C-alpha positions in Angstrom: 38.0 4.6 -22.0 41.1 2.7 -21.0 44.2 2.8 -23.2 43.4 -0.5 -24.8 40.0 0.7 -26.0 38.0 -1.2 -23.4 35.5 0.7 -21.4 35.5 0.2 -17.6 32.9 1.2 -15.1 29.8 0.7 -17.2 26.3 0.2 -15.7 23.9 -1.2 -18.3 20.4 0.1 -18.9 17.4 -1.1 -20.9 17.7 -4.6 -22.3 21.5 -4.3 -21.7 20.9 -5.8 -18.3 20.2 -9.1 -20.0 23.7 -9.1 -21.4 25.8 -8.2 -18.3 26.7 -10.9 -15.9 25.7 -9.4 -12.5 22.5 -8.0 -13.8 21.5 -11.2 -15.6 20.9 -12.6 -12.1 18.0 -10.3 -11.4 15.4 -12.6 -13.0 16.6 -15.8 -11.2 16.7 -13.8 -7.9 13.1 -12.8 -8.5 11.9 -16.3 -9.5 13.6 -18.2 -6.6 12.8 -15.4 -4.1 9.1 -15.6 -5.2 9.2 -19.4 -4.8 10.4 -19.0 -1.2 7.7 -16.5 -0.5 5.0 -18.8 -2.0 6.3 -22.0 -0.4 6.6 -20.5 3.1 3.1 -18.9 2.7 1.7 -22.4 2.0 3.1 -24.1 5.1 1.9 -24.3 8.6 4.6 -25.0 11.1 4.9 -24.1 14.7 6.8 -21.9 15.8 5.7 -19.1 13.5 8.6 -16.8 14.2 11.1 -18.1 11.7 8.3 -18.4 9.1 7.3 -14.8 9.6 10.9 -13.6 9.4 11.5 -15.6 6.2 8.3 -14.1 4.7 9.4 -10.6 5.6 12.8 -11.1 4.1 11.5 -12.7 0.9 8.9 -10.1 0.3 11.3 -7.2 1.1 14.0 -8.6 -1.2 11.5 -9.4 -3.9 10.1 -5.9 -4.0 13.4 -4.2 -3.7 15.0 -6.4 -6.4 12.2 -5.6 -8.7 12.5 -1.9 -8.1 16.3 -2.1 -8.4 15.9 -3.9 -11.8 13.4 -1.2 -13.0 16.0 1.5 -12.1 18.5 -0.3 -14.2 16.0 -0.9 -17.0 15.0 2.7 -17.2 18.7 3.9 -17.0 18.0 6.1 -14.0 21.4 5.4 -12.6 23.1 7.6 -15.3 26.2 5.4 -15.1 27.3 6.9 -11.8 29.8 5.4 -9.4 27.4 6.0 -6.5 24.9 3.6 -8.1 27.5 0.9 -8.6 28.4 1.3 -4.9 24.7 1.1 -3.9 24.3 -2.0 -6.1 27.1 -3.8 -4.1 25.6 -2.6 -0.8 22.0 -3.7 -1.6 23.0 -7.2 -2.9 25.3 -7.7 0.1 22.4 -6.7 2.4 20.1 -9.1 0.6 22.7 -11.9 0.9 23.0 -11.4 4.6 19.2 -11.2 5.1 18.5 -14.3 3.1 21.2 -16.2 4.9 19.8 -15.1 8.2 16.4 -16.3 7.1 17.6 -19.6 5.6 19.4 -20.9 8.7 16.4 -20.7 11.1 14.0 -22.0 8.4 16.3 -25.1 8.0 16.5 -25.6 11.7 12.7 -25.4 12.2 12.2 -27.8 9.2 14.7 -30.3 10.6 13.0 -30.1 14.1 9.6 -30.7 12.5 10.9 -34.0 11.0 7.7 -35.4 9.7 8.5 -36.5 6.2 5.0 -37.7 5.4 3.2 -34.4 5.6 2.8 -31.9 2.7 3.9 -29.0 5.0 7.2 -30.7 5.6 7.8 -31.3 1.9 6.9 -27.7 1.1 9.2 -26.5 3.8 12.1 -28.6 2.5 11.5 -27.0 -0.9 11.4 -23.5 0.7 14.7 -24.2 2.4 16.4 -25.4 -0.8 15.1 -22.3 -2.8 16.1 -20.0 0.1 19.7 -21.2 0.0 19.7 -21.0 -3.8 18.4 -17.5 -3.6 21.1 -16.7 -1.0 23.7 -18.1 -3.4 22.4 -15.9 -6.3 22.5 -12.8 -4.1 26.1 -13.6 -3.0 27.2 -14.1 -6.7 25.5 -10.9 -7.6 27.3 -9.1 -4.8 30.7 -10.5 -5.9 30.2 -9.6 -9.6 28.8 -6.2 -8.7 31.9 -5.6 -6.5 34.2 -6.5 -9.3 32.3 -4.0 -11.6 32.4 -1.3 -8.9 36.1 -1.7 -8.5 36.5 -0.9 -12.2 34.9 2.5 -11.9 
């Protein structure tokens, strides 16, 4: 406890993750990341390489974010500083991975440039959701870093 009665360095558990600002972003990250995964899986664009990388990133981040959320829900972190550090590191890594997937996906989509096809429209949606997911992970990283600094 700080001298003013306010507690610093608190990692929520259970439904408390629905009340803290960085952890409240878990659900939008999962929803938008899942949308990226589904939209890229529905498209057929040559070259396949950026599509495969985007799929790998979105599946990896979806699974890891879900597991990370479960760790927080179950309270397995025991309010330790090392978990706050790992939270910042994971969300920073996810931000970098999503950004590194969003840029090539946007480049391939722009190069495809056939606005009349369903694949192009699905890919445009995937690019938008990919950048939104990147933004969510960046925001989660910033707020987690602020929380980590208070430990």
